[in-house]
C-alpha positions in Angstrom: -62.3 -55.5 -34.3 -62.5 -54.3 -37.9 -65.3 -52.3 -39.2 -66.6 -52.7 -42.6 -67.8 -49.9 -44.9 -71.5 -49.4 -45.4 -73.3 -50.5 -48.7 -73.6 -46.8 -50.0 -69.8 -46.2 -49.7 -69.1 -49.6 -51.3 -71.6 -48.7 -54.2 -69.8 -45.3 -54.7 -66.5 -47.0 -55.0 -67.8 -49.4 -57.5 -69.3 -46.5 -59.5 -65.9 -44.8 -60.0 -65.2 -44.4 -63.6 -68.8 -44.5 -64.5 -71.4 -41.7 -65.4 -73.7 -41.0 -62.4 -76.5 -38.6 -61.8 -77.1 -37.0 -58.4 -80.3 -35.3 -57.6 -80.2 -32.8 -54.5 -83.3 -32.0 -52.3 -83.3 -28.7 -53.6 -84.1 -30.2 -57.1 -80.6 -29.5 -58.7 -79.3 -32.2 -60.7 -75.5 -33.2 -61.2 -74.4 -35.6 -64.0 -70.9 -36.6 -64.8 -68.2 -39.3 -64.7 -66.8 -40.3 -61.4 -63.2 -40.4 -62.6 -61.6 -37.5 -60.7 -60.9 -35.5 -63.7 -62.0 -31.9 -63.8 -64.3 -30.8 -66.5 -66.7 -27.7 -66.7 -66.8 -27.3 -62.9 -63.6 -27.1 -61.0 -64.9 -28.8 -57.8 -68.2 -30.3 -56.7 -68.8 -31.1 -53.0 -72.1 -32.5 -52.2 -73.1 -33.0 -48.6 -74.7 -36.6 -48.2 -77.6 -35.3 -46.3 -78.7 -33.0 -49.1 -78.7 -35.9 -51.6 -82.2 -37.2 -52.6 -81.1 -40.0 -54.8 -78.3 -41.1 -57.1 -78.8 -42.9 -60.5 -76.0 -45.4 -61.1 -75.4 -47.5 -64.1 -77.3 -50.7 -64.4 -74.3 -52.7 -64.9 -73.5 -52.4 -61.2 -76.3 -54.9 -60.5 -73.8 -57.6 -61.2 -70.8 -56.2 -59.0 -69.2 -58.8 -56.8 -70.2 -56.8 -54.0 -73.8 -57.6 -54.3 -73.1 -61.4 -54.7 -71.5 -61.3 -51.4 -74.3 -59.5 -49.8 -76.7 -62.2 -51.2 -74.7 -64.9 -49.8 -74.7 -63.2 -46.4 -78.5 -62.6 -46.5 -79.1 -66.3 -47.5 -76.8 -67.5 -44.5 -74.0 -68.9 -46.3 -71.3 -66.7 -44.7 -71.1 -65.6 -41.0 -72.7 -62.3 -40.1 -71.1 -59.7 -37.9 -73.5 -59.5 -35.1 -73.7 -61.4 -31.8 -74.8 -65.2 -32.5 -77.8 -66.5 -31.0 -76.1 -68.8 -28.4 -74.0 -65.9 -27.1 -77.0 -63.4 -26.7 -78.9 -66.0 -24.9 -76.1 -66.5 -22.5 -75.8 -62.6 -22.0 -79.3 -62.2 -21.3 -79.5 -65.1 -18.8 -76.3 -63.6 -17.1 -78.1 -60.2 -16.9 -81.3 -61.6 -15.5 -79.4 -63.7 -12.8 -77.4 -60.8 -11.6 -80.2 -59.5 -9.4 -81.0 -62.8 -7.7 -80.2 -63.0 -4.0 -79.4 -59.4 -3.6 -81.4 -56.9 -1.4 -84.1 -55.1 -3.4 -82.7 -52.2 -5.6 -84.4 -49.0 -6.6 -88.0 -49.2 -7.8 -88.6 -52.5 -5.9 -91.0 -52.7 -3.1 -89.8 -54.7 -0.2 -91.7 -57.7 0.6 -94.2 -57.5 3.4 -93.7 -59.7 6.5 -96.9 -61.1 8.0 
């Protein structure tokens, strides 16, 4: 089973080569090109949990990645989750597992009269 990358990671890949601005929760701003070249700072490592938000170029709105997401949301392509028929079958199998067996934990045995 292959796992796909999340939307933020895909967006970062699309933003490579463009100028981005990152604001941290501490209020610090980092602005520069995502091209891998060294400029004024030798290295900048930003922990993901410290990022408040990122400003990326508007032209990335038209990236092919978002067109695929729109198609998936509208139902034109298959989603990665369990389909409705399969989940219904799994749910019915789980409910049927307890039938015919002696009562388990938390179940009061029937009173005979």
